[in-house]
C-alpha positions as CSV (number, residue, x, y, z in Angstrom):
1,M,115.3,71.2,120.4
2,V,112.5,68.8,119.6
3,N,112.3,65.5,121.4
4,R,113.1,63.0,118.6
5,K,111.2,60.2,120.4
6,S,108.0,62.1,120.1
7,K,107.7,61.9,116.3
8,G,106.1,59.1,114.5
9,V,103.7,58.0,111.7
10,F,100.1,58.9,112.6
11,T,96.7,58.9,110.9
12,A,94.8,62.1,111.2
13,T,91.1,62.6,110.5
14,V,90.0,65.4,108.2
15,L,87.4,67.6,110.0
16,S,87.0,70.2,107.2
17,N,88.8,71.3,104.0
18,R,87.7,74.7,102.6
19,R,88.9,77.0,99.9
20,I,89.5,80.5,101.2
21,G,91.1,82.2,98.2
22,E,92.3,81.9,94.6
23,C,94.5,79.0,95.5
24,F,94.4,78.9,99.3
25,H,92.8,76.2,101.3
26,T,92.5,75.5,105.0
27,M,92.2,72.0,106.4
28,D,91.5,71.0,110.0
29,L,93.0,67.7,111.1
30,E,92.2,65.8,114.2
31,F,94.6,63.5,116.0
32,A,93.7,60.9,118.6
33,G,95.7,58.7,120.9
34,A,99.5,58.8,120.4
35,G,99.1,61.3,117.5
36,A,97.2,63.7,119.8
37,R,99.9,63.5,122.4
38,A,102.7,64.0,119.9
39,F,101.2,66.9,118.1
40,A,100.1,68.6,121.4
41,R,103.8,69.2,121.7
42,F,104.1,70.7,118.2
43,R,106.1,74.0,118.3
44,P,105.7,76.8,115.7
45,G,108.2,76.3,112.9
46,Q,108.2,72.5,113.1
47,F,106.6,70.6,110.2
48,L,105.0,67.3,109.2
49,Q,105.2,65.2,106.0
50,V,101.9,64.3,104.4
51,D,101.2,61.3,102.2
52,V,99.1,62.1,99.1
53,S,100.2,59.1,97.0
54,T,96.8,57.4,97.2
55,L,94.7,60.5,96.6
56,A,93.1,61.1,93.2
57,L,93.1,64.4,91.3
58,P,90.1,66.7,91.4
59,P,87.8,66.7,88.3
60,E,89.5,68.3,85.3
61,D,87.2,71.3,85.3
62,K,88.5,72.0,88.8
63,I,92.1,72.0,87.8
64,P,93.6,75.3,86.6
65,V,94.5,75.1,82.9
66,E,98.2,75.8,83.5
67,L,98.4,72.9,85.9
68,R,96.6,70.2,83.9
69,D,99.8,68.7,82.5
70,V,102.2,68.9,85.4
71,C,99.7,67.7,87.9
72,R,99.3,64.3,86.3
73,R,102.7,63.0,87.3
74,H,102.7,60.5,90.1
75,V,103.4,61.7,93.7
76,L,105.4,59.1,95.5
77,L,107.1,61.1,98.2
78,R,105.5,62.8,101.2
79,R,105.2,66.6,101.1
80,P,106.2,69.0,104.0
81,F,103.8,71.4,105.6
82,S,103.7,73.5,108.7
83,F,100.6,74.0,110.9
84,A,99.0,77.5,111.2
85,E,97.4,76.6,114.5
86,V,97.3,73.7,117.0
87,T,94.7,73.3,119.7
88,V,94.3,70.6,122.4
89,R,90.7,69.6,122.9
90,G,90.5,67.1,125.7
91,D,92.2,63.9,124.6
92,K,92.3,65.1,120.9
93,T,94.6,67.6,119.1
94,V,93.2,69.7,116.3
95,A,95.6,71.4,113.8
96,E,95.0,73.8,111.0
97,L,96.9,73.2,107.8
98,L,97.0,76.2,105.5
99,Y,98.1,75.4,102.0
100,C,98.1,76.6,98.4
101,A,97.0,74.3,95.6
102,L,99.9,74.8,93.1
103,G,101.1,71.4,92.1
104,P,100.2,67.7,91.8
105,A,100.4,67.0,95.6
106,S,98.5,70.0,96.9
107,L,95.9,69.7,94.2
108,R,95.2,66.1,95.4
109,M,94.8,67.5,98.9
110,T,91.8,69.6,97.8
111,T,89.8,66.4,97.3
112,L,89.9,65.4,101.0
113,S,86.7,65.9,102.9
114,A,85.4,65.5,106.4
115,G,86.0,62.0,107.8
116,D,88.8,61.1,105.4
117,P,92.0,59.7,106.9
118,L,95.4,61.3,106.2
119,S,98.8,59.7,106.9
120,V,101.4,62.1,108.4
121,V,104.9,61.9,109.8
122,G,105.8,64.3,112.5
123,P,106.3,66.5,114.4
124,L,109.6,67.1,112.6
125,G,112.5,69.6,112.8
126,N,113.2,72.4,115.2
127,G,110.9,75.4,115.7
128,F,111.2,79.0,116.8
129,E,112.7,79.7,120.2
130,V,111.5,82.5,122.5
131,P,114.3,83.7,124.8
132,K,112.9,84.7,128.2
133,D,114.6,88.1,128.2
134,K,112.8,89.4,125.1
135,Q,110.1,92.0,125.3
136,T,109.2,92.6,121.7
137,A,108.5,90.1,118.9
138,I,108.5,91.3,115.3
139,L,106.7,88.8,113.0
140,V,107.5,88.9,109.3
141,V,105.4,87.0,106.7
142,G,106.2,86.7,103.0
143,G,103.5,84.9,100.9
144,M,103.1,81.3,102.0
145,G,105.4,81.8,104.9
146,A,102.2,82.5,106.8
147,P,101.5,79.2,108.6
148,P,104.5,79.0,111.1
149,I,104.3,82.7,111.9
150,R,100.6,82.5,112.5
151,C,101.2,79.5,114.8
152,L,104.0,81.4,116.6
153,A,101.7,84.4,117.1
154,K,99.1,82.3,119.0
155,L,101.9,80.8,121.2
156,L,103.3,84.2,122.0
157,K,99.9,85.6,123.1
158,A,99.2,82.4,125.2
159,E,102.6,81.9,126.8
160,Y,104.0,85.5,126.9
161,P,101.0,87.8,127.5
162,D,103.2,90.7,128.4
163,M,105.3,90.6,125.3
164,T,104.7,93.3,122.6
165,V,104.0,91.6,119.3
166,V,103.6,93.3,115.8
167,A,103.1,91.5,112.5
168,F,104.3,92.4,109.0
169,V,102.5,90.7,106.1
170,G,103.7,90.9,102.5
171,A,102.4,89.5,99.3
172,K,102.2,90.3,95.6
173,S,98.6,91.5,95.9
174,A,95.6,91.5,98.3
175,A,94.3,88.3,96.6
176,A,97.7,86.7,97.3
177,I,97.6,87.3,101.1
178,P,97.1,83.7,102.4
179,F,94.7,84.6,105.2
180,E,90.9,84.4,105.4
181,G,89.1,87.7,105.7
182,A,88.6,91.1,103.9
183,F,91.5,93.6,103.5
184,A,89.5,96.5,102.1
185,G,90.2,98.6,105.1
186,V,93.9,98.1,105.1
187,S,96.0,101.3,104.8
188,Q,99.6,102.1,105.1
189,Q,99.6,102.7,108.9
190,A,100.4,100.3,111.7
191,G,97.7,98.9,113.9
192,L,95.7,97.5,111.0
193,V,93.1,94.8,111.1
194,V,94.4,91.6,109.5
195,P,91.8,89.0,110.8
196,A,94.4,86.2,111.4
197,F,96.3,88.5,113.8
198,A,93.4,90.7,115.0
199,T,91.8,87.8,116.7
200,L,94.9,87.6,118.9
201,G,95.0,91.3,119.5
202,I,98.1,91.7,117.3
203,P,98.4,94.9,115.1
204,A,99.6,94.2,111.6
205,V,101.2,96.1,108.7
206,V,100.5,95.0,105.2
207,A,102.5,95.5,102.0
208,T,101.7,94.4,98.5
209,D,103.8,94.7,95.3
210,D,100.9,96.2,93.4
211,G,99.5,98.4,96.2
212,S,96.2,96.7,96.3
213,A,96.4,96.4,100.0
214,G,98.5,98.5,102.4
215,Y,101.9,99.8,101.5
216,R,102.9,99.6,97.9
217,G,106.2,97.8,97.7
218,F,108.1,95.0,99.6
219,I,107.2,94.2,103.1
220,T,111.0,94.5,104.0
221,D,110.9,98.2,102.9
222,R,107.9,98.8,105.2
223,L,109.6,97.0,108.0
224,A,112.7,99.2,107.6
225,L,110.5,102.3,107.8
226,W,108.8,101.0,111.0
227,L,112.2,100.1,112.6
228,N,113.4,103.6,111.8
229,E,110.4,105.0,113.7
230,Q,111.1,102.9,116.8
231,A,113.8,105.0,118.4
232,A,113.0,103.7,121.8
233,L,113.0,100.1,120.9
234,P,115.7,98.3,122.9
235,S,117.3,96.0,120.3
236,E,118.7,93.6,122.9
237,H,115.2,92.8,124.1
238,A,113.6,92.3,120.6
239,T,113.6,89.3,118.2
240,I,112.5,89.2,114.6
241,Y,110.9,86.0,113.4
242,A,110.5,85.6,109.6
243,C,109.3,83.1,107.0
244,G,109.0,83.6,103.3
245,P,111.0,83.8,100.1
246,E,114.7,83.6,100.6
247,A,115.4,87.0,99.2
248,M,113.0,88.4,101.8
249,L,114.8,86.5,104.5
250,A,118.1,87.9,103.4
251,A,116.9,91.5,103.5
252,V,115.4,90.9,107.0
253,A,118.6,89.4,108.2
254,R,120.6,92.4,107.0
255,M,118.3,94.7,108.8
256,A,118.6,92.7,111.9
257,I,122.4,92.8,111.8
258,E,122.5,96.5,111.2
259,R,120.2,97.1,114.2
260,E,121.8,94.4,116.4
261,I,118.4,92.6,116.7
262,D,118.3,88.8,117.1
263,C,116.6,87.2,114.1
264,Q,115.3,83.7,113.4
265,V,114.3,82.6,109.9
266,S,112.3,79.6,108.8
267,M,113.9,78.1,105.7
268,E,112.3,76.2,102.9
269,R,114.0,73.3,101.0
270,R,112.8,70.3,99.0
271,M,112.5,67.6,101.7
272,A,112.2,64.1,100.2
273,C,112.2,62.2,103.6
274,G,112.0,64.8,106.3
275,I,114.2,62.8,108.7
276,G,117.8,63.4,107.4
277,V,118.2,60.2,105.4
278,C,118.1,61.5,101.8
279,Q,120.4,64.6,102.5
280,S,118.4,66.6,99.9
281,C,117.7,69.7,101.9
282,A,121.1,71.1,102.5
283,V,121.4,74.7,103.9
284,E,124.7,76.5,103.6
285,C,125.8,77.7,107.0
286,R,128.7,79.8,108.4
287,V,131.4,78.3,110.6
288,E,131.6,80.5,113.7
289,G,135.0,82.3,113.9
290,S,135.9,81.4,110.3
291,T,135.3,82.5,106.7
292,E,134.5,78.9,105.8
293,T,131.0,77.4,105.4
294,T,129.5,74.0,106.0
295,Y,126.2,72.4,105.2
296,K,123.4,71.5,107.6
297,L,120.0,69.8,106.9
298,C,116.9,71.9,106.8
299,C,114.8,69.0,108.1
300,Q,117.0,68.1,111.1
301,D,119.0,71.3,112.0
302,G,116.1,73.6,110.9
303,P,113.8,74.6,109.4
304,V,114.4,77.5,111.8
305,F,117.9,78.9,112.0
306,D,119.6,81.9,113.5
307,S,119.8,84.3,110.6
308,R,123.5,85.0,111.4
309,A,124.3,81.3,110.9
310,V,122.9,80.8,107.4
311,V,124.1,82.0,104.0
312,L,121.0,83.5,102.4
313,E,120.6,84.0,98.7
314,T,119.5,87.5,97.7
């Protein structure tokens, strides 16, 4: 569980803000002082709330036509994001924010440049847990579920060097894979080079709906094939970590139950405050030992949940 006393309102400095795909951008933020100390303890799966209320929109010719009307509405509330990487550099903490410019808030973020300040609240929520008895970590990414899984991958390689880690990356097309790098060499086999994971020495499997990279179909179908091939995989020593669309999480959770593999899922909800005040991010959860359900808050009890505890929409 996160130490609630470690969170706060901090000002980060933008180091860089680059476009890396059709709508994907990567922004490096630097924290100093109390912010550096707080975010040095950031755990994969936690999140932060970003204030974009004072940011202007980009020039109209830089705004996709389909977004020119919707993006003009005022953005009053902070927006939640998770970091893709966190690095401590002396007395500073540098974090990578991977985002997709698809709405009025994220479009405004594209106007930030080196040296600009950015107000954030965090670290918030509870991240992924890594039980000490586990030997295999199976990472599953669906679309923009990439940041917390990429962050977890780095932590696993740094803190659990003997653990076997494999990644599964799914998207609608090669262009919709939210990582920087070329995917021309991707095939349907395991052990592929996905730059975001290859730098960590982690083999990856890719699936795209249109077959433009890797396996043609859903990443959950490719995961099922891989699991069927792992006859020697001791299920009690493996954990699946997943982040992506809820239908994908539901499919992953079913597979985990069928194979008796522990599974943690990172949920997404609209979070107006991020600290449990507005009650807007309810997640339906099962009551242990009962057929009844209750509701927990994604921002405080999550965003990461045991997949057996949540009611996932298919």
